[in-house]
Legacy VTK file of the C-alpha trace (Angstrom):
# vtk DataFile Version 3.0
C-alpha trace
ASCII
DATASET POLYDATA
POINTS 398 float
76.127 11.911 -5.173
78.189 13.408 -7.755
76.107 12.198 -10.344
73.105 13.912 -8.397
75.249 16.579 -8.288
76.152 17.032 -11.898
72.179 16.540 -12.925
71.159 19.124 -10.532
73.654 21.277 -11.666
72.578 20.751 -15.346
69.004 21.599 -14.889
69.685 24.420 -12.907
72.075 25.356 -15.174
70.092 25.341 -18.433
66.710 26.679 -17.000
68.277 30.090 -15.574
69.262 33.055 -17.240
72.597 34.742 -17.352
73.641 35.805 -13.417
74.738 39.187 -12.344
78.672 39.737 -11.839
79.792 38.953 -8.665
83.478 39.592 -7.119
83.341 37.576 -4.281
84.114 33.577 -4.044
81.138 31.367 -4.071
78.251 32.579 -2.072
78.397 31.605 1.595
75.395 29.916 3.139
74.590 32.721 5.260
74.368 34.906 2.113
71.862 32.346 0.979
69.720 32.453 3.790
69.616 36.302 3.810
68.505 35.968 0.163
65.592 33.214 1.405
64.568 35.762 3.948
64.279 38.597 2.102
62.178 36.604 -0.390
60.124 35.390 2.229
59.474 39.092 3.508
58.685 40.211 -0.032
56.383 37.181 -0.406
54.929 37.959 2.906
54.035 41.614 1.439
52.709 40.660 -1.834
50.469 37.991 0.064
49.007 40.984 1.886
48.490 42.936 -1.300
46.977 40.012 -2.926
44.405 40.106 -0.495
43.717 43.816 -0.355
43.197 43.107 -4.333
40.534 40.389 -3.578
38.962 42.766 -1.643
38.865 45.598 -3.964
37.682 43.287 -6.797
35.259 41.718 -4.328
33.987 45.533 -3.548
34.294 46.421 -7.546
31.869 43.416 -8.061
29.519 44.857 -5.861
29.689 48.374 -6.832
29.171 47.213 -10.377
26.105 45.715 -9.127
24.919 48.910 -8.014
26.302 50.477 -11.203
24.111 48.347 -13.319
21.167 49.301 -11.207
21.908 52.758 -11.602
22.142 51.892 -15.230
18.955 50.278 -15.125
17.269 53.520 -13.270
18.854 55.269 -15.982
17.449 53.605 -18.986
14.100 53.742 -16.859
14.558 57.633 -16.507
15.056 57.538 -20.375
12.119 55.812 -21.064
9.973 57.915 -18.620
11.471 61.145 -20.339
10.578 59.601 -23.778
6.832 59.490 -22.149
6.900 62.348 -20.925
8.199 64.248 -24.050
5.710 62.759 -26.014
2.831 64.116 -23.752
4.263 67.491 -23.437
4.503 67.740 -26.952
0.486 66.147 -27.548
-0.399 68.745 -24.728
1.419 71.797 -26.485
-0.445 70.997 -30.007
-3.498 70.434 -28.106
-3.148 73.343 -25.858
-2.396 75.470 -29.011
-5.648 74.166 -30.824
-7.925 75.274 -28.316
-6.100 78.513 -27.906
-7.137 79.304 -31.766
-10.362 78.041 -30.923
-11.066 80.480 -28.530
-9.598 83.322 -30.688
-12.203 81.857 -33.491
-15.188 82.217 -30.913
-13.689 86.000 -29.860
-13.989 86.698 -33.584
-17.556 85.469 -33.997
-18.625 87.663 -30.599
-17.138 90.561 -32.313
-18.984 90.168 -35.500
-22.322 89.632 -33.552
-21.765 92.520 -32.043
-21.244 94.372 -34.487
-24.643 93.093 -36.386
-26.490 93.773 -33.070
-25.422 97.168 -33.567
-26.293 97.651 -37.254
-29.478 96.376 -36.463
-30.202 99.190 -34.265
-28.800 98.389 -31.047
-26.613 101.157 -29.474
-23.139 101.415 -28.751
-23.610 101.076 -24.996
-25.543 97.765 -25.860
-22.184 96.027 -27.179
-19.574 97.871 -25.221
-19.363 95.327 -22.631
-19.131 92.606 -25.673
-16.248 94.349 -26.735
-14.360 94.813 -23.745
-15.309 92.064 -21.653
-12.569 90.240 -19.928
-13.168 86.521 -21.174
-16.268 84.327 -21.270
-16.977 84.683 -17.881
-17.507 88.171 -17.711
-19.633 88.018 -21.018
-21.893 85.770 -19.396
-22.315 88.043 -16.506
-24.233 90.191 -19.043
-27.241 89.205 -18.651
-29.226 92.432 -19.917
-27.013 92.059 -22.906
-27.244 88.312 -23.664
-31.304 89.023 -23.717
-30.570 91.699 -26.399
-28.544 89.663 -28.270
-31.251 86.620 -28.463
-30.873 82.830 -28.160
-28.383 82.192 -31.279
-25.656 84.753 -29.897
-26.223 83.123 -26.249
-25.326 79.659 -28.058
-21.856 81.369 -29.197
-21.199 83.137 -25.655
-21.249 79.502 -24.340
-19.266 77.940 -26.925
-17.225 80.595 -26.232
-16.768 80.025 -22.560
-16.273 76.540 -22.992
-13.597 76.745 -25.365
-11.505 79.022 -23.186
-12.159 76.236 -20.414
-10.801 73.642 -22.649
-8.307 75.655 -23.531
-7.074 76.763 -19.725
-7.136 72.961 -18.658
-5.144 71.921 -22.150
-2.424 74.490 -20.815
-2.043 73.458 -17.411
-1.616 69.792 -18.843
0.934 70.942 -21.232
2.565 72.928 -18.048
2.764 69.655 -16.378
3.755 67.784 -19.135
6.622 70.397 -19.435
7.514 69.941 -15.829
7.228 66.327 -15.848
9.325 66.203 -19.136
12.238 68.798 -17.335
11.865 66.328 -13.886
12.661 63.232 -16.189
15.935 65.106 -17.985
17.481 65.510 -14.491
16.465 62.318 -13.102
18.298 60.978 -16.223
21.401 63.226 -15.531
21.530 62.074 -12.325
20.953 58.240 -12.871
23.759 58.539 -15.780
26.062 60.202 -13.467
25.724 58.050 -10.401
25.903 55.039 -12.580
29.258 56.282 -14.543
31.238 57.826 -11.110
30.457 54.525 -8.915
32.216 52.535 -11.634
34.965 54.795 -12.262
35.880 55.549 -8.344
35.997 51.702 -7.903
37.980 50.960 -11.194
40.849 53.493 -10.236
41.047 51.818 -6.747
41.322 48.424 -8.158
43.706 49.779 -10.540
46.010 51.313 -8.304
46.079 48.417 -6.165
46.720 46.124 -9.328
49.831 48.592 -9.933
51.012 47.762 -6.299
50.853 44.306 -6.650
52.248 44.189 -10.254
55.007 46.087 -8.626
55.848 43.311 -5.893
55.467 40.619 -7.935
58.294 41.920 -9.883
60.483 42.715 -6.782
59.389 38.865 -4.999
60.769 37.592 -8.635
63.871 39.672 -8.553
64.466 38.347 -5.224
63.780 34.786 -5.870
66.215 35.090 -8.958
68.655 36.251 -6.681
68.246 33.569 -4.203
68.339 30.724 -6.847
71.168 32.371 -8.438
73.335 32.555 -5.306
72.188 28.898 -4.814
73.391 27.633 -8.063
76.717 29.745 -7.988
77.143 27.774 -4.939
76.280 24.518 -6.198
78.387 24.688 -9.216
81.185 26.059 -7.593
81.127 23.104 -5.066
80.955 20.792 -7.822
83.749 22.055 -9.861
85.753 22.503 -6.752
85.051 18.910 -5.664
86.234 17.744 -8.791
89.695 19.800 -9.318
90.258 18.503 -5.635
90.104 14.992 -6.798
91.601 15.658 -10.008
94.979 16.578 -7.913
94.898 12.809 -6.331
94.412 11.094 -9.293
97.306 9.215 -10.579
98.118 7.701 -14.220
96.120 10.346 -15.767
96.163 10.616 -19.537
97.915 13.350 -21.043
95.334 13.499 -24.109
92.307 11.001 -23.486
90.735 8.711 -26.335
87.851 9.868 -28.351
84.926 7.575 -26.989
82.361 9.261 -29.144
81.118 12.170 -27.024
78.597 14.110 -28.407
77.945 18.239 -27.819
75.481 20.543 -29.557
74.686 19.877 -33.020
75.302 23.694 -33.985
77.467 26.357 -32.510
76.234 30.210 -32.206
79.109 32.695 -32.439
80.713 34.070 -35.152
84.566 34.590 -35.854
84.306 38.215 -34.503
82.408 37.173 -31.144
85.054 34.364 -30.308
88.063 36.542 -30.797
86.371 39.256 -28.675
86.205 36.596 -26.068
89.729 35.404 -26.979
90.507 39.246 -26.210
88.839 39.619 -22.953
90.130 36.615 -21.131
93.901 37.899 -22.531
92.932 41.565 -21.119
92.106 39.214 -17.564
95.211 37.290 -17.406
97.615 40.114 -18.333
95.949 42.527 -15.395
97.127 39.843 -13.015
93.377 39.459 -11.417
93.243 36.453 -8.949
91.785 33.161 -8.919
88.821 32.954 -6.742
86.157 29.721 -6.495
82.729 30.685 -7.947
83.712 34.159 -9.236
83.102 35.506 -12.668
84.636 39.102 -12.314
84.938 41.686 -12.647
87.772 41.427 -10.298
88.389 37.610 -9.970
87.921 34.431 -11.720
87.628 31.085 -11.488
87.664 28.757 -14.791
84.403 28.374 -15.853
83.746 32.195 -14.629
86.485 33.708 -17.181
84.753 31.600 -19.975
81.101 32.579 -19.180
82.588 36.212 -18.346
84.734 36.322 -21.768
81.609 34.976 -24.162
79.205 37.449 -22.168
81.455 40.235 -23.227
81.380 38.989 -26.842
77.718 39.743 -26.611
76.147 36.176 -25.602
73.345 36.323 -22.754
70.490 34.221 -21.833
68.863 31.656 -23.270
72.041 31.439 -25.547
74.633 31.525 -22.728
74.751 30.484 -18.756
76.928 30.218 -16.116
77.913 26.632 -15.821
80.701 24.095 -14.883
83.224 23.003 -16.525
82.146 19.502 -17.389
78.385 20.900 -18.395
79.939 23.298 -20.955
81.074 20.571 -23.083
77.542 19.321 -23.576
76.801 22.671 -24.128
79.294 23.408 -27.164
79.904 22.202 -30.607
82.546 19.581 -30.616
85.542 20.041 -32.795
88.377 17.562 -33.427
91.787 19.093 -31.756
93.452 19.496 -34.954
90.635 21.767 -36.068
91.094 24.319 -33.350
90.076 27.675 -33.817
90.735 31.019 -31.247
88.038 30.660 -29.053
87.378 27.476 -28.871
87.009 25.949 -25.442
89.693 23.226 -24.326
88.316 20.281 -21.483
90.435 18.684 -19.015
88.927 15.331 -17.252
90.697 13.254 -14.555
88.774 9.920 -15.662
88.339 10.691 -19.598
84.662 11.009 -19.167
82.298 14.105 -19.216
81.130 14.010 -15.718
85.064 13.515 -14.265
85.744 17.286 -16.093
87.016 19.606 -13.825
88.454 22.795 -16.059
88.192 24.967 -18.767
90.069 26.908 -20.805
89.981 29.532 -23.800
92.305 28.614 -27.057
94.640 31.252 -27.602
96.070 29.775 -31.107
99.259 28.620 -31.341
98.924 25.412 -28.792
98.622 27.895 -26.212
95.386 28.733 -24.190
93.919 31.505 -21.784
92.903 30.274 -18.190
92.309 30.275 -14.954
94.009 27.775 -13.551
93.954 27.652 -9.329
94.500 29.858 -6.603
98.067 29.127 -6.358
98.967 29.873 -9.771
96.303 32.534 -10.846
95.216 33.432 -14.508
97.751 32.012 -16.952
98.920 32.077 -20.740
100.113 28.488 -20.916
100.254 25.197 -23.202
97.363 23.609 -23.861
99.118 20.438 -22.808
100.506 21.627 -19.326
97.408 20.527 -17.741
96.848 16.535 -17.625
93.585 15.088 -19.084
92.799 16.907 -22.115
89.923 15.779 -23.623
89.996 14.991 -27.211
87.965 18.064 -28.631
87.532 21.398 -28.169
83.995 22.977 -27.838
82.901 25.656 -29.903
80.512 28.074 -28.727
LINES 1 399
398 0 1 2 3 4 5 6 7 8 9 10 11 12 13 14 15 16 17 18 19 20 21 22 23 24 25 26 27 28 29 30 31 32 33 34 35 36 37 38 39 40 41 42 43 44 45 46 47 48 49 50 51 52 53 54 55 56 57 58 59 60 61 62 63 64 65 66 67 68 69 70 71 72 73 74 75 76 77 78 79 80 81 82 83 84 85 86 87 88 89 90 91 92 93 94 95 96 97 98 99 100 101 102 103 104 105 106 107 108 109 110 111 112 113 114 115 116 117 118 119 120 121 122 123 124 125 126 127 128 129 130 131 132 133 134 135 136 137 138 139 140 141 142 143 144 145 146 147 148 149 150 151 152 153 154 155 156 157 158 159 160 161 162 163 164 165 166 167 168 169 170 171 172 173 174 175 176 177 178 179 180 181 182 183 184 185 186 187 188 189 190 191 192 193 194 195 196 197 198 199 200 201 202 203 204 205 206 207 208 209 210 211 212 213 214 215 216 217 218 219 220 221 222 223 224 225 226 227 228 229 230 231 232 233 234 235 236 237 238 239 240 241 242 243 244 245 246 247 248 249 250 251 252 253 254 255 256 257 258 259 260 261 262 263 264 265 266 267 268 269 270 271 272 273 274 275 276 277 278 279 280 281 282 283 284 285 286 287 288 289 290 291 292 293 294 295 296 297 298 299 300 301 302 303 304 305 306 307 308 309 310 311 312 313 314 315 316 317 318 319 320 321 322 323 324 325 326 327 328 329 330 331 332 333 334 335 336 337 338 339 340 341 342 343 344 345 346 347 348 349 350 351 352 353 354 355 356 357 358 359 360 361 362 363 364 365 366 367 368 369 370 371 372 373 374 375 376 377 378 379 380 381 382 383 384 385 386 387 388 389 390 391 392 393 394 395 396 397
């Protein structure tokens, strides 16, 4: 059972980040249960938001299809506009050409009328030609046409035909222009519908995604709180059990022999950081703060809680520094001989001389002394490194 607890504590300790400071003792089962309920409630909210988001995404796909249809209509309208524009330009050109033909015919008739007058006609004979309102009016002047002769009749007929063609061309040009205007409006409307449909739904989906992202973050925070509480309780119970066992074990060595214990291959701190950790531990001891299982400050500490808080104050944070129990810190630090200890190194105490039975951890102060959170009865102390039985034959440099 102890080995399983130690393995589980090692896994959770090495995978979780630094945990928030608590002033109470090890978390209670009621606190953990409350955290679980809060997490479950938040998960329901997040799941509901996820369903809404899925529905919104489905709607988005449907509206995107509609937007694609609208865009296809927009492209079709553009093609219609292009065709209408070409037709309108051609019709306008043709109308201009036929209008010029009418003008030329009118000039020809004027010349014929002048010639008729020169050849002996009277002003009254040609007056209808000069004042007529178009070819139809001229054609109605039969007596004048008779006077002008066959050649002139043909010219007037051509004049009338030219004007009829010109009128039809003008009407066609106007129709083409109207079609072009309708096509232009159709293009603008189709484009607006296509853009508005997709923009509106995308706005809604973005809003829902923002809500869901926040819910997921809140859920992660609550999960971390719950896991942290469970971890802190588990580590505190394990350390508490080992410390209680140590008080009943007889014949503990003052210093255990070295059995080839291994720790980290490197250390992570500078001398300045280690001295900062020492200063922090000293301050807590001198403030006579109480010892409470599972606590890591700021108002109370247990032994590993004091170590964790001291180095956290020196700038260590996840993933370089976690709240573990005394035994796990032995494998989490670089081992140095007791003869090479420097202030800030950690000292470990075991009741059987192996890593799994380490039950106490302290911070080396220098000169054979240490800063420690000793026990509920003794509190936080400045004491000799030999004042506690079972000193492991190495120090741990963080």
